DSSP file (Angstrom, degrees, kcal/mol; ACC not computed):
  #  RESIDUE AA STRUCTURE BP1 BP2  ACC     N-H-->O    O-->H-N    N-H-->O    O-->H-N    TCO  KAPPA ALPHA  PHI   PSI    X-CA   Y-CA   Z-CA
    1    1 A M              0   0    0      0, 0.0     2,-0.5     0, 0.0     0, 0.0   0.000 360.0 360.0 360.0 138.8  -12.9  -26.6  -80.7
    2    2 A E        -     0   0    0      3,-0.0     0, 0.0     4,-0.0     0, 0.0  -0.815 360.0-149.4-103.8 138.6  -13.1  -26.2  -77.2
    3    3 A G     >  -     0   0    0     -2,-0.5     4,-1.7     1,-0.1     3,-0.3  -0.430  34.5 -96.6 -97.3 175.8  -14.2  -28.8  -74.9
    4    4 A P  H  > S+     0   0    0      0, 0.0     4,-2.1     0, 0.0     5,-0.2   0.803 121.5  59.3 -62.6 -27.6  -16.0  -28.6  -71.6
    5    5 A E  H  > S+     0   0    0      1,-0.2     4,-2.5     2,-0.2     5,-0.2   0.910 104.8  47.5 -69.0 -40.2  -12.7  -29.0  -69.9
    6    6 A S  H  > S+     0   0    0     -3,-0.3     4,-2.4     2,-0.2    -1,-0.2   0.864 111.5  50.7 -71.2 -33.2  -11.2  -25.9  -71.4
    7    7 A T  H  X S+     0   0    0     -4,-1.7     4,-2.4     2,-0.2    -1,-0.2   0.918 112.7  46.8 -66.1 -43.1  -14.3  -23.8  -70.7
    8    8 A D  H  X S+     0   0    0     -4,-2.1     4,-2.1     2,-0.2    -2,-0.2   0.902 112.9  49.4 -64.9 -41.1  -14.2  -25.0  -67.0
    9    9 A L  H  X S+     0   0    0     -4,-2.5     4,-2.3     1,-0.2    -2,-0.2   0.901 110.8  50.3 -63.6 -41.6  -10.5  -24.2  -66.9
   10   10 A R  H  X S+     0   0    0     -4,-2.4     4,-2.5     2,-0.2    -2,-0.2   0.906 110.1  49.6 -63.5 -43.1  -11.1  -20.8  -68.4
   11   11 A Q  H  X S+     0   0    0     -4,-2.4     4,-2.3     1,-0.2    -1,-0.2   0.888 111.7  48.7 -65.2 -39.6  -13.8  -20.0  -65.8
   12   12 A R  H  X S+     0   0    0     -4,-2.1     4,-2.5     2,-0.2    -1,-0.2   0.898 111.1  50.2 -67.6 -38.9  -11.6  -21.1  -63.0
   13   13 A A  H  X S+     0   0    0     -4,-2.3     4,-2.5     2,-0.2    -2,-0.2   0.920 111.2  48.4 -64.6 -43.5   -8.7  -19.0  -64.3
   14   14 A V  H  X S+     0   0    0     -4,-2.5     4,-2.5     2,-0.2    -2,-0.2   0.915 112.0  49.7 -62.4 -42.7  -11.0  -15.9  -64.6
   15   15 A A  H  X S+     0   0    0     -4,-2.3     4,-2.4     1,-0.2    -2,-0.2   0.904 111.7  48.4 -63.9 -41.2  -12.3  -16.5  -61.1
   16   16 A L  H  X S+     0   0    0     -4,-2.5     4,-2.6     2,-0.2    -2,-0.2   0.894 111.0  50.5 -65.8 -39.6   -8.7  -16.8  -59.7
   17   17 A I  H  X S+     0   0    0     -4,-2.5     4,-2.3     2,-0.2    -2,-0.2   0.912 111.9  47.6 -64.5 -41.6   -7.6  -13.6  -61.5
   18   18 A Q  H  X S+     0   0    0     -4,-2.5     4,-2.2     2,-0.2    -2,-0.2   0.918 113.2  48.1 -64.8 -42.9  -10.6  -11.8  -60.1
   19   19 A E  H  X S+     0   0    0     -4,-2.4     4,-2.5     1,-0.2    -2,-0.2   0.903 110.7  51.3 -65.0 -39.7   -9.9  -13.1  -56.6
   20   20 A T  H  X S+     0   0    0     -4,-2.6     4,-2.8     2,-0.2    -1,-0.2   0.899 108.8  51.6 -63.0 -40.6   -6.2  -12.2  -57.0
   21   21 A G  H  X S+     0   0    0     -4,-2.3     4,-1.8     2,-0.2    -2,-0.2   0.903 110.4  48.5 -62.0 -41.5   -7.2   -8.6  -58.0
   22   22 A A  H  X S+     0   0    0     -4,-2.2     4,-1.0     2,-0.2    -2,-0.2   0.913 113.0  47.6 -65.2 -41.9   -9.4   -8.3  -54.9
   23   23 A L  H >X S+     0   0    0     -4,-2.5     4,-0.8     1,-0.2     3,-0.5   0.903 110.4  51.6 -66.2 -40.4   -6.6   -9.6  -52.7
   24   24 A L  H 3< S+     0   0    0     -4,-2.8     3,-0.5     1,-0.2    -1,-0.2   0.844 106.4  55.4 -64.5 -32.2   -4.1   -7.2  -54.3
   25   25 A G  H 3X S+     0   0    0     -4,-1.8     4,-0.6     1,-0.2    -1,-0.2   0.769 103.8  55.3 -69.0 -25.3   -6.6   -4.4  -53.6
   26   26 A M  H <X S+     0   0    0     -4,-1.0     4,-2.6    -3,-0.5    -1,-0.2   0.702  88.2  79.7 -80.0 -19.9   -6.6   -5.3  -49.9
   27   27 A I  H  X S+     0   0    0     -4,-0.8     4,-2.5    -3,-0.5     5,-0.2   0.916  91.8  47.7 -58.7 -48.2   -2.8   -5.0  -49.6
   28   28 A P  H  > S+     0   0    0      0, 0.0     4,-2.4     0, 0.0    -1,-0.2   0.904 112.7  50.2 -60.9 -38.0   -2.7   -1.2  -49.3
   29   29 A E  H  X S+     0   0    0     -4,-0.6     4,-2.6     1,-0.2    -2,-0.2   0.917 111.3  48.5 -63.5 -42.5   -5.5   -1.2  -46.7
   30   30 A L  H  X S+     0   0    0     -4,-2.6     4,-2.3     2,-0.2    -1,-0.2   0.884 110.9  50.2 -65.7 -38.1   -3.7   -3.9  -44.7
   31   31 A L  H  X S+     0   0    0     -4,-2.5     4,-2.2    -5,-0.2    -2,-0.2   0.910 111.7  48.1 -65.6 -41.5   -0.4   -1.9  -44.9
   32   32 A D  H  X S+     0   0    0     -4,-2.4     4,-2.3     2,-0.2    -2,-0.2   0.925 112.6  48.3 -62.7 -44.2   -2.3    1.3  -43.7
   33   33 A K  H  X S+     0   0    0     -4,-2.6     4,-2.6     1,-0.2    -2,-0.2   0.889 110.0  52.8 -64.4 -38.2   -3.9   -0.7  -40.9
   34   34 A S  H  X S+     0   0    0     -4,-2.3     4,-2.4     2,-0.2    -1,-0.2   0.907 109.2  48.9 -62.7 -42.2   -0.5   -2.2  -39.9
   35   35 A D  H  X S+     0   0    0     -4,-2.2     4,-2.4     2,-0.2    -2,-0.2   0.905 111.2  50.1 -63.9 -41.2    1.0    1.3  -39.7
   36   36 A E  H  X S+     0   0    0     -4,-2.3     4,-2.5     1,-0.2    -2,-0.2   0.925 112.2  47.1 -62.5 -44.3   -1.9    2.5  -37.5
   37   37 A L  H  X S+     0   0    0     -4,-2.6     4,-2.5     2,-0.2    -2,-0.2   0.883 110.9  51.8 -66.1 -37.3   -1.5   -0.4  -35.2
   38   38 A K  H  X S+     0   0    0     -4,-2.4     4,-2.3     2,-0.2    -1,-0.2   0.925 111.6  46.4 -64.3 -44.2    2.3    0.1  -35.0
   39   39 A A  H  X S+     0   0    0     -4,-2.4     4,-2.3     2,-0.2    -2,-0.2   0.900 113.1  50.2 -64.1 -40.6    1.8    3.8  -34.1
   40   40 A S  H  X S+     0   0    0     -4,-2.5     4,-2.4     1,-0.2    -2,-0.2   0.899 110.3  50.2 -64.2 -40.5   -0.9    2.8  -31.5
   41   41 A Q  H  X S+     0   0    0     -4,-2.5     4,-2.2     2,-0.2    -2,-0.2   0.901 110.3  49.3 -65.3 -41.2    1.4    0.2  -30.0
   42   42 A E  H  X S+     0   0    0     -4,-2.3     4,-2.3     2,-0.2    -2,-0.2   0.899 111.6  49.4 -64.4 -40.8    4.3    2.7  -29.7
   43   43 A E  H  X S+     0   0    0     -4,-2.3     4,-2.4     1,-0.2    -2,-0.2   0.911 111.0  49.4 -64.7 -42.4    2.0    5.2  -28.1
   44   44 A A  H  X S+     0   0    0     -4,-2.4     4,-2.6     2,-0.2    -2,-0.2   0.879 109.9  52.0 -64.6 -37.3    0.8    2.6  -25.6
   45   45 A T  H  X S+     0   0    0     -4,-2.2     4,-2.2     2,-0.2    -2,-0.2   0.918 110.4  47.6 -64.7 -43.7    4.4    1.6  -24.8
   46   46 A K  H  X S+     0   0    0     -4,-2.3     4,-2.3     2,-0.2    -2,-0.2   0.915 113.1  48.4 -63.1 -42.5    5.3    5.3  -24.1
   47   47 A E  H  X S+     0   0    0     -4,-2.4     4,-2.5     1,-0.2    -2,-0.2   0.905 110.2  51.7 -65.1 -41.0    2.2    5.7  -21.9
   48   48 A A  H  X S+     0   0    0     -4,-2.6     4,-2.2     2,-0.2    -1,-0.2   0.903 110.1  49.4 -62.2 -40.8    3.0    2.4  -20.0
   49   49 A E  H  X S+     0   0    0     -4,-2.2     4,-2.2     2,-0.2    -2,-0.2   0.910 110.6  49.8 -65.0 -42.1    6.5    3.7  -19.4
   50   50 A A  H  X S+     0   0    0     -4,-2.3     4,-2.3     1,-0.2    -2,-0.2   0.906 111.4  49.3 -62.5 -40.4    5.2    7.0  -18.1
   51   51 A L  H  X S+     0   0    0     -4,-2.5     4,-2.7     2,-0.2    -2,-0.2   0.867 108.2  53.5 -67.8 -35.3    2.8    5.2  -15.8
   52   52 A R  H  X S+     0   0    0     -4,-2.2     4,-2.3     2,-0.2    -2,-0.2   0.926 110.2  47.5 -62.8 -43.4    5.6    2.9  -14.5
   53   53 A K  H  X S+     0   0    0     -4,-2.2     4,-2.2     2,-0.2    -2,-0.2   0.918 112.9  48.5 -63.5 -42.6    7.7    6.0  -13.6
   54   54 A E  H  X S+     0   0    0     -4,-2.3     4,-2.4     1,-0.2    -2,-0.2   0.909 110.9  50.6 -64.3 -41.6    4.7    7.6  -11.9
   55   55 A A  H  X S+     0   0    0     -4,-2.7     4,-2.5     2,-0.2    -1,-0.2   0.901 109.6  50.8 -63.1 -40.6    3.9    4.5  -10.0
   56   56 A A  H  X S+     0   0    0     -4,-2.3     4,-2.1     2,-0.2    -1,-0.2   0.910 110.8  48.8 -63.4 -41.9    7.6    4.3   -8.8
   57   57 A A  H  X S+     0   0    0     -4,-2.2     4,-2.2     1,-0.2    -2,-0.2   0.906 112.0  49.0 -64.3 -40.6    7.4    7.9   -7.7
   58   58 A L  H  X S+     0   0    0     -4,-2.4     4,-2.7     2,-0.2    -2,-0.2   0.886 108.8  52.7 -67.5 -38.1    4.2    7.2   -5.8
   59   59 A R  H  X S+     0   0    0     -4,-2.5     4,-2.3     2,-0.2    -1,-0.2   0.915 109.9  49.2 -61.3 -41.3    5.6    4.1   -4.1
   60   60 A S  H  X S+     0   0    0     -4,-2.1     4,-2.2     2,-0.2    -2,-0.2   0.917 111.5  48.5 -63.0 -43.7    8.6    6.2   -3.0
   61   61 A E  H  X S+     0   0    0     -4,-2.2     4,-2.5     1,-0.2    -2,-0.2   0.900 109.8  52.0 -64.4 -40.9    6.3    8.9   -1.6
   62   62 A V  H  X S+     0   0    0     -4,-2.7     4,-2.5     1,-0.2    -1,-0.2   0.912 109.1  50.6 -61.6 -42.1    4.1    6.3    0.2
   63   63 A Q  H  X S+     0   0    0     -4,-2.3     4,-2.3     2,-0.2    -1,-0.2   0.908 110.3  49.3 -62.9 -41.5    7.3    4.8    1.8
   64   64 A Q  H  X S+     0   0    0     -4,-2.2     4,-2.5     1,-0.2    -1,-0.2   0.910 111.7  49.2 -63.5 -41.2    8.3    8.3    3.0
   65   65 A L  H  X S+     0   0    0     -4,-2.5     4,-2.6     2,-0.2    -2,-0.2   0.888 109.8  51.1 -66.3 -38.3    4.8    8.9    4.4
   66   66 A R  H  X S+     0   0    0     -4,-2.5     4,-2.6     2,-0.2    -1,-0.2   0.915 110.5  49.3 -63.6 -41.8    4.9    5.6    6.2
   67   67 A T  H  X S+     0   0    0     -4,-2.3     4,-2.3     2,-0.2    -2,-0.2   0.927 112.5  47.2 -62.3 -45.0    8.3    6.5    7.7
   68   68 A A  H  X S+     0   0    0     -4,-2.5     4,-2.5     2,-0.2    -2,-0.2   0.900 111.8  51.2 -62.9 -40.7    7.0    9.9    8.8
   69   69 A R  H  X S+     0   0    0     -4,-2.6     4,-2.7     1,-0.2    -2,-0.2   0.923 110.3  48.7 -63.1 -43.7    3.8    8.3   10.3
   70   70 A D  H  X S+     0   0    0     -4,-2.6     4,-2.5     2,-0.2    -2,-0.2   0.901 111.3  49.8 -63.6 -40.5    5.9    5.7   12.2
   71   71 A E  H  X S+     0   0    0     -4,-2.3     4,-2.3     2,-0.2    -1,-0.2   0.916 112.9  46.8 -63.5 -42.8    8.2    8.5   13.6
   72   72 A M  H  X S+     0   0    0     -4,-2.5     4,-2.7     2,-0.2    -2,-0.2   0.901 111.9  51.2 -65.3 -40.0    5.1   10.6   14.7
   73   73 A S  H  X S+     0   0    0     -4,-2.7     4,-2.5     2,-0.2    -2,-0.2   0.916 110.5  48.1 -64.0 -42.8    3.5    7.5   16.2
   74   74 A D  H  X S+     0   0    0     -4,-2.5     4,-2.3     2,-0.2    -1,-0.2   0.915 112.7  49.0 -62.9 -42.1    6.7    6.7   18.2
   75   75 A S  H  X S+     0   0    0     -4,-2.3     4,-2.4     1,-0.2    -2,-0.2   0.907 111.6  48.8 -63.5 -42.0    6.9   10.3   19.3
   76   76 A L  H  X S+     0   0    0     -4,-2.7     4,-2.9     2,-0.2    -1,-0.2   0.885 108.8  54.0 -65.9 -38.0    3.3   10.3   20.4
   77   77 A T  H  X S+     0   0    0     -4,-2.5     4,-2.3     2,-0.2    -2,-0.2   0.926 109.6  47.4 -61.3 -44.7    3.8    7.1   22.3
   78   78 A V  H  X S+     0   0    0     -4,-2.3     4,-2.2     1,-0.2    -2,-0.2   0.922 113.4  48.8 -62.2 -43.7    6.7    8.6   24.2
   79   79 A S  H  X S+     0   0    0     -4,-2.4     4,-2.4     1,-0.2    -2,-0.2   0.911 111.1  49.3 -63.3 -42.3    4.6   11.7   25.0
   80   80 A M  H  X S+     0   0    0     -4,-2.9     4,-2.6     2,-0.2    -1,-0.2   0.894 110.2  50.9 -66.6 -38.5    1.6    9.6   26.1
   81   81 A N  H  X S+     0   0    0     -4,-2.3     4,-2.3     2,-0.2    -1,-0.2   0.907 110.9  48.9 -63.5 -40.6    3.8    7.5   28.4
   82   82 A E  H  X S+     0   0    0     -4,-2.2     4,-2.7     2,-0.2    -2,-0.2   0.907 111.0  50.2 -64.9 -40.9    5.2   10.7   29.9
   83   83 A M  H  X S+     0   0    0     -4,-2.4     4,-2.8     2,-0.2    -2,-0.2   0.907 110.5  49.8 -64.2 -41.1    1.7   12.1   30.4
   84   84 A L  H  X S+     0   0    0     -4,-2.6     4,-2.5     2,-0.2    -2,-0.2   0.909 111.2  49.2 -63.0 -40.7    0.6    8.9   32.1
   85   85 A R  H  X S+     0   0    0     -4,-2.3     4,-2.5     2,-0.2    -2,-0.2   0.931 112.8  46.8 -63.3 -45.3    3.6    9.0   34.4
   86   86 A L  H  X S+     0   0    0     -4,-2.7     4,-2.6     2,-0.2    -2,-0.2   0.907 112.8  49.4 -64.1 -41.3    2.9   12.7   35.3
   87   87 A A  H  X S+     0   0    0     -4,-2.8     4,-2.6     2,-0.2    -1,-0.2   0.907 110.9  50.2 -64.3 -40.6   -0.8   11.9   35.9
   88   88 A S  H  X S+     0   0    0     -4,-2.5     4,-2.4     2,-0.2    -2,-0.2   0.911 111.4  48.5 -63.5 -41.9    0.2    9.0   38.1
   89   89 A D  H  X S+     0   0    0     -4,-2.5     4,-2.1     2,-0.2    -2,-0.2   0.913 111.6  49.9 -62.9 -42.3    2.6   11.2   40.0
   90   90 A A  H  X S+     0   0    0     -4,-2.6     4,-1.8     2,-0.2    -2,-0.2   0.911 111.1  48.3 -64.6 -42.1   -0.1   13.9   40.4
   91   91 A V  H  X S+     0   0    0     -4,-2.6     4,-1.2     1,-0.2    -1,-0.2   0.917 110.3  52.0 -64.1 -41.6   -2.7   11.3   41.7
   92   92 A A  H  < S+     0   0    0     -4,-2.4     3,-0.2     1,-0.2    -1,-0.2   0.878 111.7  46.6 -62.7 -36.6   -0.2    9.9   44.1
   93   93 A R  H  < S+     0   0    0     -4,-2.1    -1,-0.2     1,-0.2    -2,-0.2   0.798 111.0  52.0 -75.6 -28.0    0.5   13.4   45.5
   94   94 A L  H  < S+     0   0    0     -4,-1.8    -1,-0.2    -5,-0.2    -2,-0.2   0.638  84.5 105.6 -84.6 -13.2   -3.1   14.3   45.7
   95   95 A R  S  < S-     0   0    0     -4,-1.2     3,-0.1    -3,-0.2     2,-0.1  -0.390  81.7-106.7 -64.2 142.1   -4.0   11.2   47.7
   96   96 A P        -     0   0    0      0, 0.0    -1,-0.1     0, 0.0     3,-0.1  -0.380  41.5 -95.2 -68.3 150.7   -4.7   11.9   51.4
   97   97 A M        -     0   0    0      1,-0.1     2,-0.2    -3,-0.1    -3,-0.0  -0.344  45.4-102.5 -63.8 143.6   -2.0   10.8   53.8
   98   98 A E        -     0   0    0     -3,-0.1     2,-0.4     1,-0.1    -1,-0.1  -0.490  33.6-136.0 -69.7 134.1   -2.7    7.5   55.3
   99   99 A R        -     0   0    0     -2,-0.2     2,-0.4    -3,-0.1    -1,-0.1  -0.740  14.8-127.8 -90.3 138.2   -3.9    7.7   58.8
  100  100 A R        -     0   0    0     -2,-0.4    -1,-0.0     1,-0.1     2,-0.0  -0.674  23.9-125.6 -84.3 136.5   -2.5    5.4   61.3
  101  101 A S    >   -     0   0    0     -2,-0.4     3,-1.8     1,-0.1    -1,-0.1  -0.268  25.9-105.9 -74.7 168.1   -4.9    3.5   63.3
  102  102 A S  T 3  S+     0   0    0      1,-0.3    -1,-0.1     3,-0.0    -2,-0.0   0.647 120.7  61.3 -69.4 -11.9   -4.9    3.5   67.0
  103  103 A F  T 3  S+     0   0    0      2,-0.1    -1,-0.3     0, 0.0     2,-0.1   0.354  75.1 128.5 -94.8   5.7   -3.4    0.0   66.9
  104  104 A W    <   -     0   0    0     -3,-1.8     2,-0.5     1,-0.1    -4,-0.0  -0.368  45.0-154.5 -64.7 137.3   -0.3    1.2   65.0
  105  105 A R        -     0   0    0      3,-0.1     2,-0.4    -2,-0.1    -2,-0.1  -0.944   7.7-140.6-116.7 134.3    2.9    0.0   66.6
  106  106 A D        +     0   0    0     -2,-0.5     2,-0.4     3,-0.0     3,-0.0  -0.712  67.4  56.9 -84.6 142.9    6.2    1.7   66.3
  107  107 A G  S    S+     0   0    0     -2,-0.4     2,-0.1     0, 0.0    -2,-0.0  -0.998  91.4  21.3 140.0-141.4    9.0   -0.7   65.9
  108  108 A S  S    S-     0   0    0     -2,-0.4     2,-0.2     1,-0.1    -3,-0.1  -0.402  73.2-131.5 -68.4 135.4    9.8   -3.5   63.5
  109  109 A A        -     0   0    0     -2,-0.1    -1,-0.1     1,-0.1    -3,-0.0  -0.571  21.3-110.0 -85.8 148.7    8.0   -3.1   60.2
  110  110 A S    >   -     0   0    0     -2,-0.2     3,-1.6     1,-0.1     4,-0.3  -0.412  30.6-111.2 -73.1 156.6    6.1   -6.1   58.7
  111  111 A P  T 3  S+     0   0    0      0, 0.0     3,-0.3     0, 0.0    -1,-0.1   0.750 116.4  47.1 -62.6 -24.0    7.6   -7.6   55.6
  112  112 A C  T >  S+     0   0    0      1,-0.2     3,-0.9     2,-0.1    -2,-0.0   0.386  81.7 100.2 -97.5   3.1    4.8   -6.3   53.4
  113  113 A E  T <> S+     0   0    0     -3,-1.6     4,-0.5     1,-0.3    -1,-0.2   0.875  83.8  44.5 -61.7 -40.5    4.7   -2.8   54.7
  114  114 A G  H 3> S+     0   0    0     -4,-0.3     4,-2.3    -3,-0.3    -1,-0.3   0.611  93.2  84.8 -80.2 -11.7    6.6   -1.2   51.8
  115  115 A A  H <> S+     0   0    0     -3,-0.9     4,-2.5     1,-0.2     5,-0.2   0.915  88.9  45.2 -63.1 -48.6    4.6   -3.1   49.1
  116  116 A P  H  > S+     0   0    0      0, 0.0     4,-2.1     0, 0.0    -1,-0.2   0.917 115.6  47.5 -64.4 -39.5    1.6   -0.8   48.7
  117  117 A A  H  X S+     0   0    0     -4,-0.5     4,-1.4     1,-0.2    -2,-0.2   0.903 113.0  49.2 -65.6 -39.4    3.7    2.4   48.7
  118  118 A K  H  X S+     0   0    0     -4,-2.3     4,-1.2     1,-0.2    -1,-0.2   0.909 110.8  49.6 -66.4 -41.3    6.1    0.8   46.2
  119  119 A A  H  < S+     0   0    0     -4,-2.5    -1,-0.2     1,-0.2    -2,-0.2   0.854 109.8  51.7 -66.2 -35.7    3.2   -0.2   43.9
  120  120 A A  H  < S+     0   0    0     -4,-2.1    -1,-0.2     1,-0.2    -2,-0.2   0.810 106.1  55.2 -71.1 -28.5    1.7    3.3   44.0
  121  121 A A  H  < S+     0   0    0     -4,-1.4    -1,-0.2    -5,-0.2    -2,-0.2   0.813  98.8  69.0 -75.3 -29.5    5.0    4.8   43.1
  122  122 A E  S  < S-     0   0    0     -4,-1.2     2,-0.2    -5,-0.1   -37,-0.0  -0.766  91.5-118.3 -92.1 131.5    5.3    2.8   39.9
  123  123 A P        -     0   0    0      0, 0.0   -38,-0.1     0, 0.0    -2,-0.1  -0.492  18.8-161.4 -69.5 131.7    2.8    3.5   37.1
  124  124 A A  S    S+     0   0    0     -2,-0.2     2,-0.4    -4,-0.1    -4,-0.0   0.784  71.1  67.0 -82.8 -27.9    0.7    0.5   36.3
  125  125 A L        -     0   0    0    -41,-0.1     2,-0.4   -44,-0.1   -37,-0.1  -0.746  58.3-177.1 -98.9 140.0   -0.4    1.8   32.9
  126  126 A V        -     0   0    0     -2,-0.4     2,-0.5   -42,-0.0   -45,-0.1  -0.996  27.9-125.2-134.3 130.4    1.9    2.2   30.0
  127  127 A W        -     0   0    0     -2,-0.4     2,-0.4   -50,-0.2   -46,-0.1  -0.615  32.4-167.9 -74.4 122.3    0.7    3.6   26.6
  128  128 A K        -     0   0    0     -2,-0.5     2,-0.5   -48,-0.1    -2,-0.0  -0.923  16.6-132.9-118.2 142.0    1.6    1.1   23.9
  129  129 A R        -     0   0    0     -2,-0.4     2,-0.4   -55,-0.0   -55,-0.0  -0.779  19.2-134.8 -92.1 129.5    1.5    1.7   20.2
  130  130 A D              0   0    0     -2,-0.5    -1,-0.0     1,-0.1     0, 0.0  -0.695 360.0 360.0 -82.5 133.3   -0.2   -1.0   18.1
  131  131 A R              0   0    0     -2,-0.4    -1,-0.1     0, 0.0    -2,-0.0   0.365 360.0 360.0-117.3 360.0    1.7   -1.9   15.0
């Protein structure tokens, strides 16, 4: 004779066996999913490495372009300074000669006499490159 305890034990055992069967059926699916994830991870790793290499190449190219830009900017700065100097020289040559007033005295020159001529000879403007 079976008592209520053995019936309950039997039902629990059957339930555990069914659950174990269901869990065992999930193992192949989990292994397949694991393989898919592993392949996906390897592909992502390869893509990340390719992107790192591409980023390094682009950084190198950007640095070369910055160097070229700085060289061109320096060259342009030198050219603009030369143009300013030439323009200043041209303006100085095109200015009319100073007329001496009727009160002009020949003899000792005043201490400030050479200052305006000296200031006109030196260019006041210099082209500067902003960095």
